[in-house]
Structures are given as structure tokens and as C-alpha cells.
Jmol script that loads the backbone (N, CA, C; Angstrom):
load data "model"
ATOM      1  N   MET A   1      -6.832  -0.878  -8.935  1.00  0.00           N
ATOM      2  CA  MET A   1      -6.479   0.292  -9.714  1.00  0.00           C
ATOM      3  C   MET A   1      -4.966   0.474  -9.784  1.00  0.00           C
ATOM      4  N   THR A   2      -4.248   0.022  -8.779  1.00  0.00           N
ATOM      5  CA  THR A   2      -2.810   0.252  -8.794  1.00  0.00           C
ATOM      6  C   THR A   2      -2.085  -0.689  -9.736  1.00  0.00           C
ATOM      7  N   GLY A   3      -2.662  -1.803 -10.100  1.00  0.00           N
ATOM      8  CA  GLY A   3      -1.981  -2.772 -10.933  1.00  0.00           C
ATOM      9  C   GLY A   3      -2.271  -2.657 -12.416  1.00  0.00           C
ATOM     10  N   ILE A   4      -3.002  -1.626 -12.860  1.00  0.00           N
ATOM     11  CA  ILE A   4      -3.364  -1.529 -14.271  1.00  0.00           C
ATOM     12  C   ILE A   4      -2.375  -0.713 -15.077  1.00  0.00           C
ATOM     13  N   GLY A   5      -1.433  -0.069 -14.426  1.00  0.00           N
ATOM     14  CA  GLY A   5      -0.395   0.671 -15.137  1.00  0.00           C
ATOM     15  C   GLY A   5      -0.754   2.093 -15.513  1.00  0.00           C
ATOM     16  N   ASP A   6      -1.924   2.555 -15.158  1.00  0.00           N
ATOM     17  CA  ASP A   6      -2.341   3.923 -15.474  1.00  0.00           C
ATOM     18  C   ASP A   6      -2.199   4.772 -14.215  1.00  0.00           C
ATOM     19  N   THR A   7      -1.013   5.307 -13.988  1.00  0.00           N
ATOM     20  CA  THR A   7      -0.763   6.068 -12.768  1.00  0.00           C
ATOM     21  C   THR A   7      -1.424   7.440 -12.796  1.00  0.00           C
ATOM     22  N   ARG A   8      -1.691   7.962 -13.983  1.00  0.00           N
ATOM     23  CA  ARG A   8      -2.352   9.273 -14.081  1.00  0.00           C
ATOM     24  C   ARG A   8      -3.748   9.210 -13.478  1.00  0.00           C
ATOM     25  N   GLN A   9      -4.474   8.151 -13.775  1.00  0.00           N
ATOM     26  CA  GLN A   9      -5.819   7.978 -13.235  1.00  0.00           C
ATOM     27  C   GLN A   9      -5.788   7.889 -11.717  1.00  0.00           C
ATOM     28  N   LEU A  10      -4.840   7.140 -11.188  1.00  0.00           N
ATOM     29  CA  LEU A  10      -4.732   6.983  -9.741  1.00  0.00           C
ATOM     30  C   LEU A  10      -4.378   8.309  -9.069  1.00  0.00           C
ATOM     31  N   MET A  11      -3.507   9.095  -9.708  1.00  0.00           N
ATOM     32  CA  MET A  11      -3.147  10.398  -9.150  1.00  0.00           C
ATOM     33  C   MET A  11      -4.360  11.339  -9.147  1.00  0.00           C
ATOM     34  N   LEU A  12      -5.119  11.359 -10.236  1.00  0.00           N
ATOM     35  CA  LEU A  12      -6.312  12.209 -10.286  1.00  0.00           C
ATOM     36  C   LEU A  12      -7.349  11.785  -9.258  1.00  0.00           C
ATOM     37  N   GLN A  13      -7.473  10.494  -9.062  1.00  0.00           N
ATOM     38  CA  GLN A  13      -8.409   9.989  -8.061  1.00  0.00           C
ATOM     39  C   GLN A  13      -7.967  10.402  -6.659  1.00  0.00           C
ATOM     40  N   SER A  14      -6.682  10.346  -6.394  1.00  0.00           N
ATOM     41  CA  SER A  14      -6.163  10.774  -5.085  1.00  0.00           C
ATOM     42  C   SER A  14      -6.341  12.274  -4.884  1.00  0.00           C
ATOM     43  N   LEU A  15      -6.132  13.056  -5.931  1.00  0.00           N
ATOM     44  CA  LEU A  15      -6.333  14.503  -5.829  1.00  0.00           C
ATOM     45  C   LEU A  15      -7.802  14.847  -5.590  1.00  0.00           C
ATOM     46  N   LEU A  16      -8.707  14.095  -6.217  1.00  0.00           N
ATOM     47  CA  LEU A  16     -10.139  14.314  -5.989  1.00  0.00           C
ATOM     48  C   LEU A  16     -10.492  14.030  -4.538  1.00  0.00           C
ATOM     49  N   SER A  17      -9.972  12.943  -3.996  1.00  0.00           N
ATOM     50  CA  SER A  17     -10.231  12.634  -2.585  1.00  0.00           C
ATOM     51  C   SER A  17      -9.654  13.710  -1.672  1.00  0.00           C
ATOM     52  N   LEU A  18      -8.467  14.200  -1.989  1.00  0.00           N
ATOM     53  CA  LEU A  18      -7.852  15.261  -1.192  1.00  0.00           C
ATOM     54  C   LEU A  18      -8.668  16.547  -1.261  1.00  0.00           C
ATOM     55  N   ALA A  19      -9.160  16.889  -2.453  1.00  0.00           N
ATOM     56  CA  ALA A  19      -9.953  18.110  -2.618  1.00  0.00           C
ATOM     57  C   ALA A  19     -11.237  18.063  -1.794  1.00  0.00           C
ATOM     58  N   PHE A  20     -11.790  16.878  -1.599  1.00  0.00           N
ATOM     59  CA  PHE A  20     -12.988  16.761  -0.781  1.00  0.00           C
ATOM     60  C   PHE A  20     -12.659  16.608   0.697  1.00  0.00           C
ATOM     61  N   SER A  21     -11.523  15.985   1.017  1.00  0.00           N
ATOM     62  CA  SER A  21     -11.234  15.692   2.416  1.00  0.00           C
ATOM     63  C   SER A  21     -10.868  16.934   3.222  1.00  0.00           C
ATOM     64  N   VAL A  22     -10.118  17.847   2.640  1.00  0.00           N
ATOM     65  CA  VAL A  22      -9.679  19.022   3.404  1.00  0.00           C
ATOM     66  C   VAL A  22     -10.872  19.853   3.890  1.00  0.00           C
ATOM     67  N   PRO A  23     -11.809  20.261   3.019  1.00  0.00           N
ATOM     68  CA  PRO A  23     -12.943  21.036   3.542  1.00  0.00           C
ATOM     69  C   PRO A  23     -13.832  20.251   4.500  1.00  0.00           C
ATOM     70  N   ILE A  24     -14.047  18.972   4.217  1.00  0.00           N
ATOM     71  CA  ILE A  24     -14.910  18.170   5.086  1.00  0.00           C
ATOM     72  C   ILE A  24     -14.307  18.052   6.480  1.00  0.00           C
ATOM     73  N   ILE A  25     -13.027  17.748   6.555  1.00  0.00           N
ATOM     74  CA  ILE A  25     -12.398  17.565   7.858  1.00  0.00           C
ATOM     75  C   ILE A  25     -12.298  18.890   8.615  1.00  0.00           C
ATOM     76  N   VAL A  26     -12.020  19.978   7.906  1.00  0.00           N
ATOM     77  CA  VAL A  26     -11.952  21.287   8.575  1.00  0.00           C
ATOM     78  C   VAL A  26     -13.302  21.651   9.180  1.00  0.00           C
ATOM     79  N   VAL A  27     -14.364  21.463   8.433  1.00  0.00           N
ATOM     80  CA  VAL A  27     -15.709  21.786   8.935  1.00  0.00           C
ATOM     81  C   VAL A  27     -16.090  20.856  10.081  1.00  0.00           C
ATOM     82  N   MET A  28     -15.813  19.569   9.927  1.00  0.00           N
ATOM     83  CA  MET A  28     -16.211  18.619  10.970  1.00  0.00           C
ATOM     84  C   MET A  28     -15.411  18.835  12.253  1.00  0.00           C
ATOM     85  N   VAL A  29     -14.136  19.162  12.145  1.00  0.00           N
ATOM     86  CA  VAL A  29     -13.338  19.426  13.343  1.00  0.00           C
ATOM     87  C   VAL A  29     -13.798  20.715  14.011  1.00  0.00           C
ATOM     88  N   ALA A  30     -14.133  21.723  13.215  1.00  0.00           N
ATOM     89  CA  ALA A  30     -14.599  22.990  13.779  1.00  0.00           C
ATOM     90  C   ALA A  30     -15.884  22.807  14.582  1.00  0.00           C
ATOM     91  N   PHE A  31     -16.769  21.924  14.115  1.00  0.00           N
ATOM     92  CA  PHE A  31     -18.029  21.718  14.821  1.00  0.00           C
ATOM     93  C   PHE A  31     -17.937  20.673  15.919  1.00  0.00           C
ATOM     94  N   SER A  32     -16.853  19.897  15.949  1.00  0.00           N
ATOM     95  CA  SER A  32     -16.745  18.860  16.970  1.00  0.00           C
ATOM     96  C   SER A  32     -15.875  19.287  18.152  1.00  0.00           C
ATOM     97  N   VAL A  33     -15.443  20.532  18.195  1.00  0.00           N
ATOM     98  CA  VAL A  33     -14.596  20.999  19.297  1.00  0.00           C
ATOM     99  C   VAL A  33     -15.338  20.920  20.620  1.00  0.00           C
ATOM    100  N   SER A  34     -16.610  21.228  20.618  1.00  0.00           N
ATOM    101  CA  SER A  34     -17.376  21.234  21.864  1.00  0.00           C
ATOM    102  C   SER A  34     -17.857  19.846  22.274  1.00  0.00           C
ATOM    103  N   LEU A  35     -17.605  18.848  21.457  1.00  0.00           N
ATOM    104  CA  LEU A  35     -18.048  17.497  21.780  1.00  0.00           C
ATOM    105  C   LEU A  35     -17.007  16.781  22.637  1.00  0.00           C
ATOM    106  N   SER A  36     -17.397  15.664  23.200  1.00  0.00           N
ATOM    107  CA  SER A  36     -16.461  14.878  23.999  1.00  0.00           C
ATOM    108  C   SER A  36     -15.421  14.210  23.097  1.00  0.00           C
ATOM    109  N   PRO A  37     -14.261  13.847  23.630  1.00  0.00           N
ATOM    110  CA  PRO A  37     -13.215  13.237  22.798  1.00  0.00           C
ATOM    111  C   PRO A  37     -13.639  11.979  22.037  1.00  0.00           C
ATOM    112  N   PRO A  38     -14.416  11.056  22.639  1.00  0.00           N
ATOM    113  CA  PRO A  38     -14.825   9.891  21.844  1.00  0.00           C
ATOM    114  C   PRO A  38     -15.710  10.270  20.653  1.00  0.00           C
ATOM    115  N   ILE A  39     -16.580  11.247  20.841  1.00  0.00           N
ATOM    116  CA  ILE A  39     -17.428  11.680  19.730  1.00  0.00           C
ATOM    117  C   ILE A  39     -16.590  12.423  18.701  1.00  0.00           C
ATOM    118  N   GLY A  40     -15.600  13.178  19.160  1.00  0.00           N
ATOM    119  CA  GLY A  40     -14.688  13.843  18.237  1.00  0.00           C
ATOM    120  C   GLY A  40     -13.917  12.840  17.389  1.00  0.00           C
ATOM    121  N   ALA A  41     -13.537  11.704  17.992  1.00  0.00           N
ATOM    122  CA  ALA A  41     -12.849  10.661  17.233  1.00  0.00           C
ATOM    123  C   ALA A  41     -13.782  10.050  16.192  1.00  0.00           C
ATOM    124  N   LEU A  42     -15.034   9.851  16.565  1.00  0.00           N
ATOM    125  CA  LEU A  42     -16.005   9.323  15.600  1.00  0.00           C
ATOM    126  C   LEU A  42     -16.233  10.295  14.451  1.00  0.00           C
ATOM    127  N   VAL A  43     -16.245  11.587  14.762  1.00  0.00           N
ATOM    128  CA  VAL A  43     -16.400  12.603  13.721  1.00  0.00           C
ATOM    129  C   VAL A  43     -15.202  12.568  12.777  1.00  0.00           C
ATOM    130  N   GLY A  44     -14.008  12.366  13.314  1.00  0.00           N
ATOM    131  CA  GLY A  44     -12.820  12.250  12.469  1.00  0.00           C
ATOM    132  C   GLY A  44     -12.878  11.044  11.552  1.00  0.00           C
ATOM    133  N   ILE A  45     -13.322   9.915  12.085  1.00  0.00           N
ATOM    134  CA  ILE A  45     -13.466   8.710  11.268  1.00  0.00           C
ATOM    135  C   ILE A  45     -14.516   8.928  10.191  1.00  0.00           C
ATOM    136  N   LEU A  46     -15.630   9.547  10.544  1.00  0.00           N
ATOM    137  CA  LEU A  46     -16.676   9.839   9.567  1.00  0.00           C
ATOM    138  C   LEU A  46     -16.164  10.771   8.478  1.00  0.00           C
ATOM    139  N   GLY A  47     -15.349  11.745   8.853  1.00  0.00           N
ATOM    140  CA  GLY A  47     -14.771  12.653   7.869  1.00  0.00           C
ATOM    141  C   GLY A  47     -13.869  11.936   6.882  1.00  0.00           C
ATOM    142  N   ILE A  48     -13.074  10.994   7.388  1.00  0.00           N
ATOM    143  CA  ILE A  48     -12.198  10.228   6.501  1.00  0.00           C
ATOM    144  C   ILE A  48     -13.016   9.366   5.548  1.00  0.00           C
ATOM    145  N   VAL A  49     -14.055   8.725   6.061  1.00  0.00           N
ATOM    146  CA  VAL A  49     -14.899   7.878   5.200  1.00  0.00           C
ATOM    147  C   VAL A  49     -15.599   8.721   4.137  1.00  0.00           C
ATOM    148  N   LEU A  50     -16.149   9.864   4.538  1.00  0.00           N
ATOM    149  CA  LEU A  50     -16.839  10.726   3.579  1.00  0.00           C
ATOM    150  C   LEU A  50     -15.891  11.304   2.533  1.00  0.00           C
ATOM    151  N   SER A  51     -14.663  11.579   2.930  1.00  0.00           N
ATOM    152  CA  SER A  51     -13.731  12.178   1.982  1.00  0.00           C
ATOM    153  C   SER A  51     -13.245  11.182   0.934  1.00  0.00           C
ATOM    154  N   THR A  52     -13.278   9.910   1.232  1.00  0.00           N
ATOM    155  CA  THR A  52     -12.836   8.920   0.252  1.00  0.00           C
ATOM    156  C   THR A  52     -13.920   8.517  -0.731  1.00  0.00           C
ATOM    157  N   LEU A  53     -15.162   8.840  -0.429  1.00  0.00           N
ATOM    158  CA  LEU A  53     -16.263   8.424  -1.313  1.00  0.00           C
ATOM    159  C   LEU A  53     -16.181   8.990  -2.734  1.00  0.00           C
ATOM    160  N   PRO A  54     -15.913  10.281  -2.951  1.00  0.00           N
ATOM    161  CA  PRO A  54     -15.870  10.779  -4.336  1.00  0.00           C
ATOM    162  C   PRO A  54     -14.808  10.090  -5.185  1.00  0.00           C
ATOM    163  N   GLY A  55     -13.623   9.876  -4.642  1.00  0.00           N
ATOM    164  CA  GLY A  55     -12.581   9.195  -5.392  1.00  0.00           C
ATOM    165  C   GLY A  55     -12.936   7.748  -5.691  1.00  0.00           C
ATOM    166  N   THR A  56     -13.561   7.094  -4.729  1.00  0.00           N
ATOM    167  CA  THR A  56     -13.967   5.706  -4.923  1.00  0.00           C
ATOM    168  C   THR A  56     -15.055   5.598  -5.984  1.00  0.00           C
ATOM    169  N   ILE A  57     -16.025   6.474  -5.918  1.00  0.00           N
ATOM    170  CA  ILE A  57     -17.110   6.450  -6.911  1.00  0.00           C
ATOM    171  C   ILE A  57     -16.568   6.754  -8.297  1.00  0.00           C
ATOM    172  N   TRP A  58     -15.691   7.748  -8.380  1.00  0.00           N
ATOM    173  CA  TRP A  58     -15.102   8.078  -9.684  1.00  0.00           C
ATOM    174  C   TRP A  58     -14.282   6.908 -10.221  1.00  0.00           C
ATOM    175  N   GLY A  59     -13.522   6.246  -9.347  1.00  0.00           N
ATOM    176  CA  GLY A  59     -12.746   5.087  -9.756  1.00  0.00           C
ATOM    177  C   GLY A  59     -13.620   3.948 -10.253  1.00  0.00           C
ATOM    178  N   LEU A  60     -14.740   3.704  -9.562  1.00  0.00           N
ATOM    179  CA  LEU A  60     -15.657   2.652 -10.001  1.00  0.00           C
ATOM    180  C   LEU A  60     -16.269   2.963 -11.357  1.00  0.00           C
ATOM    181  N   VAL A  61     -16.658   4.222 -11.556  1.00  0.00           N
ATOM    182  CA  VAL A  61     -17.237   4.616 -12.844  1.00  0.00           C
ATOM    183  C   VAL A  61     -16.186   4.518 -13.943  1.00  0.00           C
ATOM    184  N   TRP A  62     -14.959   4.935 -13.656  1.00  0.00           N
ATOM    185  CA  TRP A  62     -13.892   4.893 -14.649  1.00  0.00           C
ATOM    186  C   TRP A  62     -13.578   3.458 -15.073  1.00  0.00           C
ATOM    187  N   VAL A  63     -13.492   2.544 -14.101  1.00  0.00           N
ATOM    188  CA  VAL A  63     -13.221   1.137 -14.417  1.00  0.00           C
ATOM    189  C   VAL A  63     -14.384   0.536 -15.196  1.00  0.00           C
ATOM    190  N   TRP A  64     -15.606   0.911 -14.844  1.00  0.00           N
ATOM    191  CA  TRP A  64     -16.775   0.399 -15.557  1.00  0.00           C
ATOM    192  C   TRP A  64     -16.780   0.873 -17.009  1.00  0.00           C
ATOM    193  N   ARG A  65     -16.494   2.144 -17.232  1.00  0.00           N
ATOM    194  CA  ARG A  65     -16.487   2.667 -18.603  1.00  0.00           C
ATOM    195  C   ARG A  65     -15.325   2.125 -19.425  1.00  0.00           C
ATOM    196  N   ARG A  66     -14.164   1.999 -18.816  1.00  0.00           N
ATOM    197  CA  ARG A  66     -12.980   1.594 -19.567  1.00  0.00           C
ATOM    198  C   ARG A  66     -12.888   0.086 -19.784  1.00  0.00           C
ATOM    199  N   TYR A  67     -13.227  -0.696 -18.767  1.00  0.00           N
ATOM    200  CA  TYR A  67     -13.047  -2.142 -18.838  1.00  0.00           C
ATOM    201  C   TYR A  67     -14.353  -2.942 -18.791  1.00  0.00           C
ATOM    202  N   GLY A  68     -15.464  -2.282 -18.522  1.00  0.00           N
ATOM    203  CA  GLY A  68     -16.747  -2.977 -18.471  1.00  0.00           C
ATOM    204  C   GLY A  68     -16.923  -3.842 -17.231  1.00  0.00           C
ATOM    205  N   VAL A  69     -16.197  -3.537 -16.174  1.00  0.00           N
ATOM    206  CA  VAL A  69     -16.267  -4.310 -14.934  1.00  0.00           C
ATOM    207  C   VAL A  69     -17.137  -3.543 -13.938  1.00  0.00           C
ATOM    208  N   LYS A  70     -18.056  -4.251 -13.310  1.00  0.00           N
ATOM    209  CA  LYS A  70     -18.922  -3.618 -12.315  1.00  0.00           C
ATOM    210  C   LYS A  70     -18.699  -4.258 -10.949  1.00  0.00           C
ATOM    211  N   ALA A  71     -18.885  -3.480  -9.917  1.00  0.00           N
ATOM    212  CA  ALA A  71     -18.757  -3.975  -8.549  1.00  0.00           C
ATOM    213  C   ALA A  71     -20.012  -4.747  -8.162  1.00  0.00           C
ATOM    214  N   ASP A  72     -19.847  -5.710  -7.287  1.00  0.00           N
ATOM    215  CA  ASP A  72     -20.967  -6.500  -6.782  1.00  0.00           C
ATOM    216  C   ASP A  72     -21.497  -5.829  -5.511  1.00  0.00           C
ATOM    217  N   PHE A  73     -22.426  -4.898  -5.697  1.00  0.00           N
ATOM    218  CA  PHE A  73     -22.938  -4.137  -4.559  1.00  0.00           C
ATOM    219  C   PHE A  73     -23.848  -4.978  -3.669  1.00  0.00           C
ATOM    220  N   GLU A  74     -24.481  -5.999  -4.228  1.00  0.00           N
ATOM    221  CA  GLU A  74     -25.336  -6.858  -3.413  1.00  0.00           C
ATOM    222  C   GLU A  74     -24.500  -7.634  -2.400  1.00  0.00           C
ATOM    223  N   GLY A  75     -23.388  -8.189  -2.854  1.00  0.00           N
ATOM    224  CA  GLY A  75     -22.493  -8.896  -1.941  1.00  0.00           C
ATOM    225  C   GLY A  75     -21.880  -7.957  -0.919  1.00  0.00           C
ATOM    226  N   SER A  76     -21.527  -6.756  -1.359  1.00  0.00           N
ATOM    227  CA  SER A  76     -20.970  -5.768  -0.436  1.00  0.00           C
ATOM    228  C   SER A  76     -21.991  -5.357   0.620  1.00  0.00           C
ATOM    229  N   ALA A  77     -23.249  -5.232   0.227  1.00  0.00           N
ATOM    230  CA  ALA A  77     -24.301  -4.874   1.182  1.00  0.00           C
ATOM    231  C   ALA A  77     -24.493  -5.970   2.220  1.00  0.00           C
ATOM    232  N   LYS A  78     -24.390  -7.232   1.793  1.00  0.00           N
ATOM    233  CA  LYS A  78     -24.518  -8.333   2.747  1.00  0.00           C
ATOM    234  C   LYS A  78     -23.370  -8.324   3.750  1.00  0.00           C
ATOM    235  N   ILE A  79     -22.161  -8.098   3.263  1.00  0.00           N
ATOM    236  CA  ILE A  79     -21.001  -8.038   4.155  1.00  0.00           C
ATOM    237  C   ILE A  79     -21.142  -6.865   5.117  1.00  0.00           C
ATOM    238  N   PHE A  80     -21.600  -5.722   4.623  1.00  0.00           N
ATOM    239  CA  PHE A  80     -21.803  -4.542   5.458  1.00  0.00           C
ATOM    240  C   PHE A  80     -22.854  -4.817   6.535  1.00  0.00           C
ATOM    241  N   ALA A  81     -23.938  -5.499   6.170  1.00  0.00           N
ATOM    242  CA  ALA A  81     -24.998  -5.796   7.134  1.00  0.00           C
ATOM    243  C   ALA A  81     -24.485  -6.729   8.230  1.00  0.00           C
ATOM    244  N   VAL A  82     -23.756  -7.759   7.855  1.00  0.00           N
ATOM    245  CA  VAL A  82     -23.224  -8.688   8.846  1.00  0.00           C
ATOM    246  C   VAL A  82     -22.208  -7.985   9.747  1.00  0.00           C
ATOM    247  N   SER A  83     -21.398  -7.109   9.183  1.00  0.00           N
ATOM    248  CA  SER A  83     -20.436  -6.353   9.984  1.00  0.00           C
ATOM    249  C   SER A  83     -21.153  -5.442  10.966  1.00  0.00           C
ATOM    250  N   GLY A  84     -22.222  -4.805  10.523  1.00  0.00           N
ATOM    251  CA  GLY A  84     -22.994  -3.940  11.413  1.00  0.00           C
ATOM    252  C   GLY A  84     -23.652  -4.711  12.543  1.00  0.00           C
ATOM    253  N   ILE A  85     -24.180  -5.883  12.229  1.00  0.00           N
ATOM    254  CA  ILE A  85     -24.812  -6.713  13.262  1.00  0.00           C
ATOM    255  C   ILE A  85     -23.779  -7.165  14.283  1.00  0.00           C
ATOM    256  N   SER A  86     -22.608  -7.579  13.820  1.00  0.00           N
ATOM    257  CA  SER A  86     -21.575  -8.028  14.764  1.00  0.00           C
ATOM    258  C   SER A  86     -21.032  -6.856  15.584  1.00  0.00           C
ATOM    259  N   ALA A  87     -20.933  -5.670  14.988  1.00  0.00           N
ATOM    260  CA  ALA A  87     -20.490  -4.496  15.743  1.00  0.00           C
ATOM    261  C   ALA A  87     -21.504  -4.137  16.822  1.00  0.00           C
ATOM    262  N   LEU A  88     -22.775  -4.206  16.490  1.00  0.00           N
ATOM    263  CA  LEU A  88     -23.827  -3.919  17.465  1.00  0.00           C
ATOM    264  C   LEU A  88     -23.806  -4.941  18.594  1.00  0.00           C
ATOM    265  N   ALA A  89     -23.634  -6.210  18.258  1.00  0.00           N
ATOM    266  CA  ALA A  89     -23.569  -7.253  19.285  1.00  0.00           C
ATOM    267  C   ALA A  89     -22.359  -7.046  20.192  1.00  0.00           C
ATOM    268  N   SER A  90     -21.219  -6.706  19.613  1.00  0.00           N
ATOM    269  CA  SER A  90     -20.018  -6.459  20.413  1.00  0.00           C
ATOM    270  C   SER A  90     -20.210  -5.265  21.343  1.00  0.00           C
ATOM    271  N   TYR A  91     -20.817  -4.222  20.822  1.00  0.00           N
ATOM    272  CA  TYR A  91     -21.071  -3.030  21.636  1.00  0.00           C
ATOM    273  C   TYR A  91     -22.001  -3.349  22.801  1.00  0.00           C
ATOM    274  N   LEU A  92     -23.075  -4.078  22.515  1.00  0.00           N
ATOM    275  CA  LEU A  92     -24.026  -4.412  23.575  1.00  0.00           C
ATOM    276  C   LEU A  92     -23.391  -5.294  24.634  1.00  0.00           C
ATOM    277  N   VAL A  93     -22.597  -6.270  24.222  1.00  0.00           N
ATOM    278  CA  VAL A  93     -21.923  -7.134  25.198  1.00  0.00           C
ATOM    279  C   VAL A  93     -20.947  -6.313  26.034  1.00  0.00           C
ATOM    280  N   ALA A  94     -20.198  -5.437  25.400  1.00  0.00           N
ATOM    281  CA  ALA A  94     -19.201  -4.638  26.124  1.00  0.00           C
ATOM    282  C   ALA A  94     -19.851  -3.672  27.098  1.00  0.00           C
ATOM    283  N   THR A  95     -20.960  -3.067  26.708  1.00  0.00           N
ATOM    284  CA  THR A  95     -21.580  -2.081  27.598  1.00  0.00           C
ATOM    285  C   THR A  95     -22.452  -2.727  28.664  1.00  0.00           C
ATOM    286  N   LEU A  96     -23.167  -3.780  28.321  1.00  0.00           N
ATOM    287  CA  LEU A  96     -24.077  -4.384  29.291  1.00  0.00           C
ATOM    288  C   LEU A  96     -23.363  -5.359  30.228  1.00  0.00           C
ATOM    289  N   ALA A  97     -22.464  -6.150  29.702  1.00  0.00           N
ATOM    290  CA  ALA A  97     -21.814  -7.168  30.528  1.00  0.00           C
ATOM    291  C   ALA A  97     -20.731  -6.585  31.421  1.00  0.00           C
ATOM    292  N   PHE A  98     -19.995  -5.604  30.935  1.00  0.00           N
ATOM    293  CA  PHE A  98     -18.865  -5.089  31.695  1.00  0.00           C
ATOM    294  C   PHE A  98     -19.178  -3.810  32.444  1.00  0.00           C
ATOM    295  N   ASP A  99     -20.394  -3.313  32.378  1.00  0.00           N
ATOM    296  CA  ASP A  99     -20.764  -2.109  33.113  1.00  0.00           C
ATOM    297  C   ASP A  99     -20.774  -2.356  34.619  1.00  0.00           C
ATOM    298  N   ASN A 100     -21.241  -3.508  35.029  1.00  0.00           N
ATOM    299  CA  ASN A 100     -21.375  -3.797  36.454  1.00  0.00           C
ATOM    300  C   ASN A 100     -20.180  -4.571  37.007  1.00  0.00           C
ATOM    301  N   LEU A 101     -19.139  -4.749  36.213  1.00  0.00           N
ATOM    302  CA  LEU A 101     -17.976  -5.501  36.632  1.00  0.00           C
ATOM    303  C   LEU A 101     -17.083  -4.656  37.533  1.00  0.00           C
ATOM    304  N   ASP A 102     -16.712  -5.199  38.666  1.00  0.00           N
ATOM    305  CA  ASP A 102     -15.848  -4.495  39.601  1.00  0.00           C
ATOM    306  C   ASP A 102     -14.396  -4.796  39.246  1.00  0.00           C
ATOM    307  N   LEU A 103     -13.719  -3.843  38.649  1.00  0.00           N
ATOM    308  CA  LEU A 103     -12.350  -4.032  38.206  1.00  0.00           C
ATOM    309  C   LEU A 103     -11.324  -3.713  39.297  1.00  0.00           C
ATOM    310  N   SER A 104     -11.784  -3.329  40.477  1.00  0.00           N
ATOM    311  CA  SER A 104     -10.842  -2.973  41.542  1.00  0.00           C
ATOM    312  C   SER A 104     -10.093  -4.198  42.070  1.00  0.00           C
ATOM    313  N   VAL A 105     -10.584  -5.381  41.828  1.00  0.00           N
ATOM    314  CA  VAL A 105      -9.885  -6.592  42.280  1.00  0.00           C
ATOM    315  C   VAL A 105      -8.603  -6.816  41.485  1.00  0.00           C
ATOM    316  N   PHE A 106      -8.490  -6.209  40.310  1.00  0.00           N
ATOM    317  CA  PHE A 106      -7.321  -6.393  39.472  1.00  0.00           C
ATOM    318  C   PHE A 106      -6.221  -5.351  39.719  1.00  0.00           C
ATOM    319  N   GLN A 107      -6.492  -4.381  40.576  1.00  0.00           N
ATOM    320  CA  GLN A 107      -5.502  -3.340  40.838  1.00  0.00           C
ATOM    321  C   GLN A 107      -4.434  -3.883  41.790  1.00  0.00           C
ATOM    322  N   LEU A 108      -3.205  -3.562  41.432  1.00  0.00           N
ATOM    323  CA  LEU A 108      -2.078  -4.006  42.247  1.00  0.00           C
ATOM    324  C   LEU A 108      -1.586  -2.854  43.129  1.00  0.00           C
ATOM    325  N   GLY A 109      -1.234  -3.164  44.324  1.00  0.00           N
ATOM    326  CA  GLY A 109      -0.627  -2.169  45.215  1.00  0.00           C
ATOM    327  C   GLY A 109      -1.552  -1.370  45.972  1.00  0.00           C
TER     328      GLY A 109
END
end "model"
wireframe off; spacefill off
backbone 0.3
color backbone group
């Protein structure tokens, strides 16, 4: 979108994302105060992802209508699935393998 020379469209798309991000993040932060810090960080990441969706969807529709180009959602779904599987495998290895590891041998002094 940045290389097509239509800066007005990009500005409107950014404003749309901003209009959605401020209320979403305010609500999510207000409800995540009582949660633990790692869960609060996940809520922040989720808020950022959710706030970018309207601008992204609008951008995809705009490019499709103006230029007739469509996104390859099947390929994107495959990449997303493989990323999710590898994230799950990494999480399981990190929690199961390193839970019983005695790290006191690495402490100096």
C-alpha cells in the first residue's frame, strides 16, 4: 500500500486503525489490571492485533476493488497453522523440559 502513491488512502487506513485501537486498548487494560503481568502483556498484544484488523480489512477490500488483486488466504492459513504448531511445540518443550532443570549450578558467587 505504501508504494502505490496514494497517501490519502494510507492515512485514512491508519486513522481507522487508530479509531479502533484506542477504545479496545483502554477497555482491555482496564479489565487486565487484576491479572498477572504475563497475562496483561498477552492482553496488550491481543489489543494491538485486534486494533489493526479493521484497517487491514479495509485496505484489502480497497485494493481488491481498485486493482482487482486478492489476497491468498489459503496460503496464509497454512502459514498460520504451521506457525501455531511450532509455537505450541516450543512452549511444550520450554515448560516440560526446563521445569525440572536445576539452574542453581549456574549461579556465580
